[in-house]
N, C-alpha and C positions, 0 to 999 in steps of 0.2 A: 505495501499501501503505500503511496506518496501523500506527504502531507504538501500544501501549498497555502503561507499563511498570507491574509489580507494587507494591505494597508502598511502599516510601518513596525508590525510582528515579525518576529524571530524566533524557528524553534531551533533548539538547542538539547542536548544530549551531556548530562554532569559527567563528568569524569571524577570516578570512584576515588576517594582519600584512600591511605595505606590503616589498613585494622592491627599494624603493630606502632608505636612508638618506634623512636632511633636506639632506646637503650632494650628494647625487646619486649616493653607490654602487650598486650593486646589486649587492645580494646574491645571493650561491647556493645552494642549498636544504639544503646543510649547513650554512649559517651562521645561520642563520634557526632562532631560537628555537619552540618549540612553542609556539601560542596559548594565552593563559590566559583569554579573553574568548568570551562566547558566548551566541545566543540559546536559550532551551527552546521544545522541539519538542514535547513532550510530558511529562504530572504525576501517577505512580502514585497511589493515591487514601490514601496512608497506611495505618493503622490499625496493628495490633498488630506489633510488628518488635521481636523478641528478648525477648519480653514485657512489651514497654513499649511504653504509647500515642504513636502520632509523627502530629503533625498536618503537613500538606506548608504551606508559610509560602510558595513560590514558584509561579507562573502559565506560563502559555505567554503568550510572545511578550519576557517581560523579558529584557533582556543581565544577565549573570553574569560574574563572575569565580572561577574553579573553581579547585583544586589542578593545580600544573603535569602529575602524573602518575596523575591518579584515571582510575576508569572503564575499560568495556570499548569498543573501536573497532569499528563495526562499518558495513557496506556495504549500504545497502536502496536499489534503484532508478538505482545509479549516483551515491549522496548519501555521504557519509559522516557519522556520526552516533556521541555518545559516551555509554554509558549508565554512569549512575554515582548513586552515593547522594546522596540530599538533604543530607548531612552532609558531602560532598566540596564543595558549594558555601560560599565565601566571604562574597560580597558580591550583593547586587541594586544596579545601577548604575543612578540615576534622572537 
């Protein structure tokens, strides 16, 4: 199944954080922080959003940092994705 976001929305797949610390301690699921790093899977066309012209500044395949509690989590074909607005992306990792 293919996802095509609308407007200024972006579909990302979170990059999972390590389950052990550098000292070798295994973290239980409740102690882990939500990941804030992701790979872009799909990008909307941009265009007019709320009366303003929005140009998309990100591309599919880029790694990004995003706001911790941003977006809506969805499950498609047993894979977890997050759909969020471009404004919720904080930086591109190069």
